[in-house]
Backbone as XML, in Angstrom:
<?xml version="1.0"?>
<chain id="A" units="angstrom">
  <residue number="1" name="MET">
    <atom name="N" x="-1.616" y="-18.476" z="4.151"/>
    <atom name="CA" x="-1.188" y="-17.201" z="4.093"/>
    <atom name="C" x="-0.462" y="-17.018" z="2.406"/>
  </residue>
  <residue number="2" name="SER">
    <atom name="N" x="-0.855" y="-15.912" z="2.186"/>
    <atom name="CA" x="-0.511" y="-15.728" z="0.436"/>
    <atom name="C" x="1.586" y="-14.965" z="1.036"/>
  </residue>
  <residue number="3" name="ASP">
    <atom name="N" x="2.001" y="-15.193" z="-0.106"/>
    <atom name="CA" x="3.256" y="-14.347" z="-0.315"/>
    <atom name="C" x="3.405" y="-12.926" z="0.423"/>
  </residue>
  <residue number="4" name="GLN">
    <atom name="N" x="2.321" y="-12.404" z="-0.086"/>
    <atom name="CA" x="2.114" y="-10.534" z="-0.113"/>
    <atom name="C" x="1.861" y="-10.667" z="1.765"/>
  </residue>
  <residue number="5" name="ALA">
    <atom name="N" x="0.784" y="-11.905" z="2.546"/>
    <atom name="CA" x="0.523" y="-11.644" z="3.535"/>
    <atom name="C" x="1.458" y="-12.032" z="4.324"/>
  </residue>
  <residue number="6" name="LYS">
    <atom name="N" x="2.460" y="-12.833" z="4.009"/>
    <atom name="CA" x="3.578" y="-13.326" z="4.563"/>
    <atom name="C" x="4.373" y="-12.152" z="4.951"/>
  </residue>
  <residue number="7" name="GLU">
    <atom name="N" x="4.950" y="-11.654" z="3.540"/>
    <atom name="CA" x="5.927" y="-10.221" z="3.854"/>
    <atom name="C" x="5.801" y="-9.018" z="4.665"/>
  </residue>
  <residue number="8" name="VAL">
    <atom name="N" x="3.918" y="-8.702" z="4.619"/>
    <atom name="CA" x="3.568" y="-7.595" z="5.502"/>
    <atom name="C" x="3.628" y="-8.678" z="6.894"/>
  </residue>
  <residue number="9" name="GLN">
    <atom name="N" x="3.382" y="-9.688" z="7.458"/>
    <atom name="CA" x="3.577" y="-9.823" z="8.475"/>
    <atom name="C" x="5.064" y="-9.944" z="8.830"/>
  </residue>
  <residue number="10" name="ARG">
    <atom name="N" x="6.264" y="-10.232" z="8.378"/>
    <atom name="CA" x="7.524" y="-9.993" z="8.446"/>
    <atom name="C" x="7.849" y="-8.713" z="8.752"/>
  </residue>
  <residue number="11" name="VAL">
    <atom name="N" x="7.416" y="-7.529" z="7.859"/>
    <atom name="CA" x="7.634" y="-6.341" z="8.401"/>
    <atom name="C" x="6.889" y="-6.056" z="9.548"/>
  </residue>
  <residue number="12" name="LEU">
    <atom name="N" x="5.796" y="-6.403" z="9.972"/>
    <atom name="CA" x="5.185" y="-6.362" z="11.517"/>
    <atom name="C" x="6.135" y="-6.893" z="12.524"/>
  </residue>
  <residue number="13" name="ASP">
    <atom name="N" x="6.326" y="-8.069" z="12.358"/>
    <atom name="CA" x="7.256" y="-8.408" z="13.174"/>
    <atom name="C" x="8.591" y="-7.996" z="13.000"/>
  </residue>
  <residue number="14" name="ALA">
    <atom name="N" x="9.508" y="-6.864" z="12.331"/>
    <atom name="CA" x="10.523" y="-5.958" z="12.592"/>
    <atom name="C" x="10.073" y="-5.041" z="12.972"/>
  </residue>
  <residue number="15" name="ILE">
    <atom name="N" x="9.279" y="-4.473" z="13.055"/>
    <atom name="CA" x="8.596" y="-3.268" z="13.698"/>
    <atom name="C" x="8.634" y="-3.716" z="14.825"/>
  </residue>
  <residue number="16" name="ASP">
    <atom name="N" x="8.097" y="-4.752" z="15.327"/>
    <atom name="CA" x="7.904" y="-4.719" z="16.541"/>
    <atom name="C" x="9.312" y="-5.450" z="17.006"/>
  </residue>
  <residue number="17" name="ALA">
    <atom name="N" x="10.157" y="-5.894" z="16.634"/>
    <atom name="CA" x="11.612" y="-6.012" z="17.401"/>
    <atom name="C" x="12.298" y="-4.681" z="17.322"/>
  </residue>
  <residue number="18" name="VAL">
    <atom name="N" x="12.171" y="-3.621" z="16.439"/>
    <atom name="CA" x="12.771" y="-2.378" z="16.636"/>
    <atom name="C" x="13.219" y="-2.251" z="18.006"/>
  </residue>
  <residue number="19" name="ALA">
    <atom name="N" x="12.603" y="-2.234" z="18.799"/>
    <atom name="CA" x="12.315" y="-1.089" z="19.858"/>
    <atom name="C" x="12.218" y="-2.433" z="21.248"/>
  </residue>
  <residue number="20" name="ALA">
    <atom name="N" x="12.190" y="-3.387" z="20.781"/>
    <atom name="CA" x="11.710" y="-4.294" z="21.666"/>
    <atom name="C" x="12.712" y="-4.177" z="23.237"/>
  </residue>
  <residue number="21" name="GLY">
    <atom name="N" x="11.508" y="-3.997" z="24.458"/>
    <atom name="CA" x="12.679" y="-3.899" z="25.608"/>
    <atom name="C" x="13.283" y="-2.688" z="25.815"/>
  </residue>
  <residue number="22" name="GLU">
    <atom name="N" x="13.029" y="-1.387" z="24.951"/>
    <atom name="CA" x="13.161" y="0.041" z="25.363"/>
    <atom name="C" x="12.592" y="0.944" z="26.131"/>
  </residue>
  <residue number="23" name="PRO">
    <atom name="N" x="12.868" y="1.660" z="27.498"/>
    <atom name="CA" x="12.247" y="2.394" z="28.100"/>
    <atom name="C" x="11.143" y="3.248" z="26.325"/>
  </residue>
  <residue number="24" name="PRO">
    <atom name="N" x="9.885" y="4.077" z="26.926"/>
    <atom name="CA" x="8.968" y="4.535" z="26.549"/>
    <atom name="C" x="9.683" y="5.108" z="25.662"/>
  </residue>
  <residue number="25" name="ALA">
    <atom name="N" x="10.183" y="6.784" z="26.374"/>
    <atom name="CA" x="10.468" y="7.996" z="25.158"/>
    <atom name="C" x="11.284" y="7.044" z="24.104"/>
  </residue>
  <residue number="26" name="GLU">
    <atom name="N" x="12.361" y="5.742" z="24.523"/>
    <atom name="CA" x="13.478" y="5.341" z="23.682"/>
    <atom name="C" x="12.838" y="4.687" z="22.720"/>
  </residue>
  <residue number="27" name="ARG">
    <atom name="N" x="11.692" y="3.841" z="22.966"/>
    <atom name="CA" x="11.011" y="3.060" z="22.168"/>
    <atom name="C" x="10.280" y="4.280" z="20.500"/>
  </residue>
  <residue number="28" name="ALA">
    <atom name="N" x="9.520" y="5.402" z="21.366"/>
    <atom name="CA" x="9.237" y="6.293" z="20.471"/>
    <atom name="C" x="9.879" y="6.594" z="19.819"/>
  </residue>
  <residue number="29" name="ARG">
    <atom name="N" x="10.832" y="7.228" z="20.261"/>
    <atom name="CA" x="12.469" y="7.705" z="19.182"/>
    <atom name="C" x="12.264" y="6.497" z="18.272"/>
  </residue>
  <residue number="30" name="ARG">
    <atom name="N" x="12.987" y="5.706" z="18.589"/>
    <atom name="CA" x="13.389" y="4.829" z="17.675"/>
    <atom name="C" x="12.062" y="4.313" z="16.434"/>
  </residue>
  <residue number="31" name="LEU">
    <atom name="N" x="11.036" y="4.054" z="17.100"/>
    <atom name="CA" x="9.635" y="4.279" z="16.064"/>
    <atom name="C" x="9.290" y="5.032" z="15.136"/>
  </residue>
  <residue number="32" name="ASP">
    <atom name="N" x="9.700" y="6.199" z="15.798"/>
    <atom name="CA" x="9.223" y="7.396" z="14.527"/>
    <atom name="C" x="10.217" y="7.366" z="13.815"/>
  </residue>
  <residue number="33" name="GLU">
    <atom name="N" x="12.236" y="7.478" z="14.047"/>
    <atom name="CA" x="12.752" y="6.693" z="13.218"/>
    <atom name="C" x="12.459" y="5.672" z="11.796"/>
  </residue>
  <residue number="34" name="ALA">
    <atom name="N" x="11.941" y="4.694" z="12.357"/>
    <atom name="CA" x="11.805" y="3.554" z="11.239"/>
    <atom name="C" x="10.665" y="4.036" z="10.311"/>
  </residue>
  <residue number="35" name="LEU">
    <atom name="N" x="9.690" y="4.923" z="10.912"/>
    <atom name="CA" x="8.147" y="5.220" z="10.713"/>
    <atom name="C" x="9.046" y="6.311" z="9.483"/>
  </residue>
  <residue number="36" name="LYS">
    <atom name="N" x="9.707" y="7.033" z="9.415"/>
    <atom name="CA" x="10.237" y="8.364" z="8.750"/>
    <atom name="C" x="10.808" y="6.977" z="7.670"/>
  </residue>
  <residue number="37" name="ALA">
    <atom name="N" x="11.686" y="6.772" z="7.786"/>
    <atom name="CA" x="12.510" y="5.646" z="6.588"/>
    <atom name="C" x="11.638" y="5.522" z="5.776"/>
  </residue>
  <residue number="38" name="ALA">
    <atom name="N" x="10.657" y="4.612" z="6.625"/>
    <atom name="CA" x="9.779" y="3.787" z="6.009"/>
    <atom name="C" x="9.139" y="4.377" z="4.821"/>
  </residue>
  <residue number="39" name="ARG">
    <atom name="N" x="8.516" y="5.351" z="5.207"/>
    <atom name="CA" x="7.687" y="6.245" z="4.730"/>
    <atom name="C" x="8.756" y="7.148" z="3.409"/>
  </residue>
  <residue number="40" name="GLU">
    <atom name="N" x="9.781" y="7.332" z="3.544"/>
    <atom name="CA" x="10.420" y="7.768" z="2.499"/>
    <atom name="C" x="10.466" y="6.647" z="1.268"/>
  </residue>
  <residue number="41" name="ARG">
    <atom name="N" x="11.088" y="5.299" z="1.774"/>
    <atom name="CA" x="11.261" y="4.032" z="0.625"/>
    <atom name="C" x="9.725" y="3.821" z="0.051"/>
  </residue>
  <residue number="42" name="VAL">
    <atom name="N" x="8.953" y="3.709" z="1.099"/>
    <atom name="CA" x="7.554" y="3.767" z="0.309"/>
    <atom name="C" x="7.254" y="4.874" z="-1.124"/>
  </residue>
  <residue number="43" name="ARG">
    <atom name="N" x="7.530" y="6.012" z="-0.185"/>
    <atom name="CA" x="6.855" y="7.192" z="-1.061"/>
    <atom name="C" x="8.119" y="6.867" z="-2.970"/>
  </residue>
  <residue number="44" name="GLN">
    <atom name="N" x="9.244" y="6.522" z="-2.871"/>
    <atom name="CA" x="10.382" y="6.166" z="-3.895"/>
    <atom name="C" x="9.633" y="4.873" z="-4.569"/>
  </residue>
  <residue number="45" name="GLU">
    <atom name="N" x="9.543" y="3.955" z="-4.024"/>
    <atom name="CA" x="9.294" y="2.759" z="-4.634"/>
    <atom name="C" x="7.666" y="2.807" z="-5.632"/>
  </residue>
  <residue number="46" name="ARG">
    <atom name="N" x="6.736" y="3.586" z="-5.000"/>
    <atom name="CA" x="5.851" y="4.471" z="-5.346"/>
    <atom name="C" x="5.760" y="4.890" z="-6.599"/>
  </residue>
  <residue number="47" name="ARG">
    <atom name="N" x="6.790" y="6.018" z="-6.332"/>
    <atom name="CA" x="7.066" y="6.743" z="-7.451"/>
    <atom name="C" x="7.539" y="5.888" z="-8.687"/>
  </residue>
  <residue number="48" name="LYS">
    <atom name="N" x="8.182" y="5.261" z="-8.473"/>
    <atom name="CA" x="9.334" y="4.595" z="-9.151"/>
    <atom name="C" x="8.042" y="3.414" z="-10.233"/>
  </residue>
  <residue number="49" name="ALA">
    <atom name="N" x="7.023" y="2.522" z="-9.543"/>
    <atom name="CA" x="6.026" y="2.333" z="-9.886"/>
    <atom name="C" x="5.414" y="3.070" z="-11.177"/>
  </residue>
  <residue number="50" name="MET">
    <atom name="N" x="4.890" y="4.008" z="-10.458"/>
    <atom name="CA" x="3.956" y="4.794" z="-11.562"/>
    <atom name="C" x="4.932" y="5.364" z="-12.273"/>
  </residue>
  <residue number="51" name="GLN">
    <atom name="N" x="6.197" y="5.505" z="-12.455"/>
    <atom name="CA" x="6.837" y="5.898" z="-13.781"/>
    <atom name="C" x="7.177" y="4.689" z="-14.676"/>
  </residue>
  <residue number="52" name="GLU">
    <atom name="N" x="7.271" y="3.552" z="-13.884"/>
    <atom name="CA" x="6.801" y="2.428" z="-15.102"/>
    <atom name="C" x="5.886" y="2.001" z="-15.904"/>
  </residue>
  <residue number="53" name="MET">
    <atom name="N" x="4.662" y="2.602" z="-15.034"/>
    <atom name="CA" x="3.421" y="2.676" z="-15.960"/>
    <atom name="C" x="3.179" y="3.633" z="-16.869"/>
  </residue>
  <residue number="54" name="LYS">
    <atom name="N" x="3.989" y="5.180" z="-17.000"/>
    <atom name="CA" x="4.074" y="6.254" z="-17.740"/>
    <atom name="C" x="5.009" y="5.361" z="-19.082"/>
  </residue>
  <residue number="55" name="ASP">
    <atom name="N" x="6.176" y="5.017" z="-18.330"/>
    <atom name="CA" x="7.042" y="4.733" z="-19.262"/>
    <atom name="C" x="6.694" y="3.589" z="-20.305"/>
  </residue>
  <residue number="56" name="GLY">
    <atom name="N" x="5.744" y="2.830" z="-19.539"/>
    <atom name="CA" x="4.892" y="1.626" z="-20.779"/>
    <atom name="C" x="4.009" y="1.801" z="-21.352"/>
  </residue>
  <residue number="57" name="GLY">
    <atom name="N" x="3.718" y="3.061" z="-21.188"/>
    <atom name="CA" x="2.276" y="3.843" z="-22.437"/>
    <atom name="C" x="1.850" y="4.085" z="-21.952"/>
  </residue>
  <residue number="58" name="MET">
    <atom name="N" x="1.211" y="4.134" z="-20.562"/>
    <atom name="CA" x="0.093" y="4.710" z="-19.720"/>
    <atom name="C" x="-0.164" y="6.009" z="-19.274"/>
  </residue>
  <residue number="59" name="THR">
    <atom name="N" x="-1.415" y="6.982" z="-19.751"/>
    <atom name="CA" x="-1.372" y="8.051" z="-20.127"/>
    <atom name="C" x="-1.573" y="8.663" z="-17.999"/>
  </residue>
  <residue number="60" name="LEU">
    <atom name="N" x="-1.250" y="9.702" z="-17.565"/>
    <atom name="CA" x="-1.454" y="10.049" z="-16.416"/>
    <atom name="C" x="-2.755" y="9.653" z="-15.826"/>
  </residue>
  <residue number="61" name="ARG">
    <atom name="N" x="-3.958" y="9.931" z="-16.698"/>
    <atom name="CA" x="-5.446" y="9.551" z="-16.339"/>
    <atom name="C" x="-5.840" y="8.243" z="-16.309"/>
  </residue>
  <residue number="62" name="GLU">
    <atom name="N" x="-4.782" y="7.383" z="-17.153"/>
    <atom name="CA" x="-5.166" y="6.450" z="-16.869"/>
    <atom name="C" x="-4.434" y="5.254" z="-15.905"/>
  </residue>
  <residue number="63" name="ILE">
    <atom name="N" x="-3.381" y="5.975" z="-15.463"/>
    <atom name="CA" x="-2.929" y="5.826" z="-14.120"/>
    <atom name="C" x="-3.293" y="6.367" z="-12.740"/>
  </residue>
  <residue number="64" name="GLY">
    <atom name="N" x="-4.048" y="6.927" z="-12.960"/>
    <atom name="CA" x="-4.937" y="7.507" z="-11.882"/>
    <atom name="C" x="-5.749" y="7.036" z="-11.644"/>
  </residue>
  <residue number="65" name="LYS">
    <atom name="N" x="-7.054" y="6.194" z="-12.902"/>
    <atom name="CA" x="-7.626" y="5.652" z="-12.533"/>
    <atom name="C" x="-7.857" y="3.786" z="-12.167"/>
  </residue>
  <residue number="66" name="GLU">
    <atom name="N" x="-6.466" y="3.574" z="-12.407"/>
    <atom name="CA" x="-5.968" y="2.429" z="-12.377"/>
    <atom name="C" x="-5.764" y="2.873" z="-10.636"/>
  </residue>
  <residue number="67" name="LEU">
    <atom name="N" x="-5.222" y="3.573" z="-10.441"/>
    <atom name="CA" x="-4.948" y="3.315" z="-8.293"/>
    <atom name="C" x="-5.651" y="4.474" z="-7.507"/>
  </residue>
  <residue number="68" name="SER">
    <atom name="N" x="-6.796" y="4.590" z="-8.048"/>
    <atom name="CA" x="-7.815" y="5.127" z="-7.776"/>
    <atom name="C" x="-7.772" y="6.279" z="-7.049"/>
  </residue>
  <residue number="69" name="ILE">
    <atom name="N" x="-6.550" y="7.358" z="-8.041"/>
    <atom name="CA" x="-6.626" y="8.637" z="-7.227"/>
    <atom name="C" x="-6.369" y="9.482" z="-8.742"/>
  </residue>
  <residue number="70" name="SER">
    <atom name="N" x="-6.442" y="11.276" z="-8.044"/>
    <atom name="CA" x="-6.804" y="11.661" z="-9.525"/>
    <atom name="C" x="-5.415" y="12.253" z="-9.846"/>
  </residue>
  <residue number="71" name="PHE">
    <atom name="N" x="-6.000" y="12.621" z="-11.327"/>
    <atom name="CA" x="-4.575" y="12.768" z="-12.378"/>
    <atom name="C" x="-3.465" y="13.718" z="-11.644"/>
  </residue>
  <residue number="72" name="GLY">
    <atom name="N" x="-4.381" y="15.094" z="-11.247"/>
    <atom name="CA" x="-3.324" y="15.740" z="-10.326"/>
    <atom name="C" x="-2.308" y="15.422" z="-9.753"/>
  </residue>
  <residue number="73" name="ARG">
    <atom name="N" x="-3.251" y="14.022" z="-8.511"/>
    <atom name="CA" x="-2.471" y="13.006" z="-7.995"/>
    <atom name="C" x="-1.274" y="12.558" z="-8.412"/>
  </residue>
  <residue number="74" name="VAL">
    <atom name="N" x="-1.399" y="12.020" z="-9.316"/>
    <atom name="CA" x="-0.721" y="11.314" z="-10.425"/>
    <atom name="C" x="0.741" y="11.933" z="-10.616"/>
  </residue>
  <residue number="75" name="ARG">
    <atom name="N" x="0.115" y="13.458" z="-11.151"/>
    <atom name="CA" x="1.130" y="14.650" z="-11.722"/>
    <atom name="C" x="2.162" y="14.629" z="-10.803"/>
  </residue>
  <residue number="76" name="GLN">
    <atom name="N" x="1.865" y="14.801" z="-9.644"/>
    <atom name="CA" x="2.493" y="15.458" z="-8.221"/>
    <atom name="C" x="3.138" y="14.147" z="-7.883"/>
  </residue>
  <residue number="77" name="ILE">
    <atom name="N" x="2.775" y="13.091" z="-7.321"/>
    <atom name="CA" x="3.793" y="12.225" z="-7.730"/>
    <atom name="C" x="4.864" y="11.815" z="-8.633"/>
  </residue>
  <residue number="78" name="LEU">
    <atom name="N" x="4.938" y="11.990" z="-9.537"/>
    <atom name="CA" x="5.274" y="11.484" z="-10.754"/>
    <atom name="C" x="6.569" y="12.922" z="-10.452"/>
  </residue>
  <residue number="79" name="ALA">
    <atom name="N" x="6.360" y="14.242" z="-10.594"/>
    <atom name="CA" x="6.935" y="15.428" z="-10.526"/>
    <atom name="C" x="7.673" y="15.638" z="-9.247"/>
  </residue>
  <residue number="80" name="GLU">
    <atom name="N" x="7.675" y="14.491" z="-8.085"/>
    <atom name="CA" x="8.573" y="14.399" z="-7.359"/>
    <atom name="C" x="10.056" y="14.277" z="-7.323"/>
  </residue>
  <residue number="81" name="GLU">
    <atom name="N" x="11.082" y="14.769" z="-6.827"/>
    <atom name="CA" x="12.405" y="14.327" z="-6.974"/>
    <atom name="C" x="12.701" y="13.371" z="-5.899"/>
  </residue>
  <residue number="82" name="GLU">
    <atom name="N" x="13.698" y="12.181" z="-6.568"/>
    <atom name="CA" x="13.875" y="10.650" z="-5.950"/>
    <atom name="C" x="14.059" y="11.138" z="-4.589"/>
  </residue>
  <residue number="83" name="GLY">
    <atom name="N" x="13.791" y="10.488" z="-3.550"/>
    <atom name="CA" x="14.022" y="11.108" z="-1.649"/>
    <atom name="C" x="13.698" y="12.771" z="-1.764"/>
  </residue>
  <residue number="84" name="GLY">
    <atom name="N" x="12.708" y="13.351" z="-2.524"/>
    <atom name="CA" x="11.543" y="14.528" z="-1.764"/>
    <atom name="C" x="11.271" y="14.164" z="-1.147"/>
  </residue>
  <residue number="85" name="GLN">
    <atom name="N" x="10.502" y="15.394" z="-0.434"/>
    <atom name="CA" x="9.321" y="15.116" z="0.307"/>
    <atom name="C" x="7.887" y="15.276" z="-0.822"/>
  </residue>
  <residue number="86" name="GLU">
    <atom name="N" x="6.301" y="14.829" z="-0.517"/>
    <atom name="CA" x="5.753" y="15.393" z="-0.943"/>
    <atom name="C" x="5.037" y="16.740" z="-0.189"/>
  </residue>
</chain>
């Protein structure tokens, strides 16, 4: 198993542990909170990585091509404020 696959498995194991043994309603609430936090963290890290690509000299079109997303989407993501919503 690759290091990346091991890391993904650790995240999945942590998700399983978040609400283990909780009643269904509480488990759903806790998992919703975890999902919101993870989603925001992923957005921040994605934006930082794309900014690094731009700072490294790539154009927005090159970034889009590399990531298989549109130029407009790249521009939108890079325009997001840290901690902001899409």
